[in-house]
C-alpha positions, 0 to 999 in steps of 0.5 A: 491497486485501488488508488486511480486518479480522479480524473477517471470521473470525466466521461470518455465522451468529454475526452479529446483526441489523444496525441500521446501513446500508451507504449510498453515502456510507459507501462514499465515506468508506471509499474516502476512507480507503483513499486515505490511504497513496497520497496521503500517499506519492505527494504527497511522493515528487516532493519528495525531492531537495528535502527532502534539500537543505532539511533538509541530509541524504542521500538514504537518510535521506529514504527512511528516512521512507518505511521508518517510514511503511510500518512504521507502516502495517503495524502499524496494520493488524495492531493495528487490526482486532483492537482494534476487534473489542473497542472497536467501530468508530467511536471507534478510527477517529476517534481514528486520523484525529485522530492522522494529521492531528496527525502531518502537521502535525508533518511540515509543521513538521519542523525536522529529518530525524529529527523528520519520520522520527518523525512519518511513523511515527505518520502510518503507523500511524494511517493503517494503523489507520484503513484496516483499520477502514474496510474493517471497517465495510464487512465488518460491513454487507455480505454475499456478492455485495454485500460483493464488489461493495463491495469491488471498487468500493473497490479500483477508485476507490482506484486513482485515488489513486496517479495523482493523488498524485504530479500533485498533489505536483508542482503544489504543488512548482511553486506552493509549498513541499514542506511544503504537500504535508503541510498538504494531507494534514492538511487531508484528515484533517479532512475525513475526520473530518467524513466519518466523523462524518456517514456511518459509524455504529457498525457493530459493537454491543456484543453482537457484540464479543469480548474476544479481541483480539490473543490470537485473532488470533494463534492464527488467525494461526498456522493461515494461516502453517501453510498452505504454499500461503498463504505461497507466495502472500504471498511472491509479493505480498510480494516484488513489493511490495518491488520496487515500492517499490524503484522508488517510493523511488528513481525521483525521484532517477533521473529528476530528479537523474540525468536532469534531469526536472522535478518535473511531468515526473516526476509525470506519468510516475509517474502513467502508470506507475500507470495501467499498474498499474491497467489490468494489474489490471483486465485481470486481473480480466476474465480471471479464470475464463478464464486460469489465475491463476497463468499471469498471475502468471507473466507479470508475474513474467517481465516484472518480471525482464526490466525489472530485468535491463534497468535494471541493464545500463543502470545499470552500462554506460550511465549509466541513459539516460532512455528506458531507465529509464522503459521499465523503470519502465513495465513494472515497475509494470504487472507489479505489476498482475498480481502483487500483486492475483492473488497476494493473491487466491490467498492468501486462497483458500488460507485460506478459514476464516480470510479477515480473519486472512489478509488482515491478515498479507498486509498486514503482510507487503506494508508491512514488505517496502515499508519495508525495501526503501525505504532499501536502494534508496537506498544508492547515493546519488542518482547511481546505480541499481544498487542499485534495479536489483539490488532489482527483480531480487531482488524478481521472483526471490523472488516467482518462487520463491514461486510455483513453489517454495513454493505448488506447488499452486493454480490 
């Protein structure tokens, strides 16, 4: 949702007359593209214990495959937009989808955790590249209220993927092997390729391309990173993302290995938590203009902090009871719906002259935070939630500091 390509920094006055049109098929294809990350991750998360057993590896090493995926996503989004500003949208987009599909096939056939880790990096890099170019196409073809409306539709419909992903992954585990989930992602990659060929035109004609590429992006990046308010809100959203992925990386072990939930039951709980996050984000959108956005963020931060403290108490003294873990996870995920989208929105508002660069940097920071936290959360192994709970508290506390200390101004 925060990862618009850098070309939105180009003033509307410099845009030439558009030949391509914004169609329902194009919008549907971009929604499809934005589902890459949650589907490639959430379909796979319920299988973590089985992957560790089948590949004779540890929980931390399995969680490292999340790290490489997220780091790839971050780099792909950071690089994909500027490169497509030089080369156009359609060919780089098709190349990215094909690379993502090939990496998914390697994951499905992997003989070792090392091969999977490398393939997941490529999968994430190509997926992030495709996502940012897909959004760039929308920015090329829409403006003003139409752009806002279309991006909101993409974000709302895209929120279904984190709900469907774990359920689909659990169904695959019940009926087949965890490797089938990667074959499913590869099949989706083929479908995405066909959708792009049919519905996505070249939206950036040669006369609107520029040779600045990454160099121009770095220059604009220095400007946005010099804005204290922007940096504060990036910290708000990035730290919240870290807390969220401490949950994503470890919850399967906490609920399945420690508390005996089946993959199906776990996936239903995961989907319910994702739904809580989606509902909170929609509620925040309805309250926009009537309730201070900073107050909504603060409410989410306090709820996330409380869930982390309760989780730590349960892990240290009560052996992480199932009901407590499920309640803490739901509160944490619901709180993210108030923290991440609103933090990203206020960050973008703080740098109105560089919205594309601001969005790209936000996306980079958030996915790096996710990738860094995932393996740390698993350092205690499969039978303790103490590292995860500690990271939940740390993420909420850093997010709170970003709001109250760094981003002192704003509304």
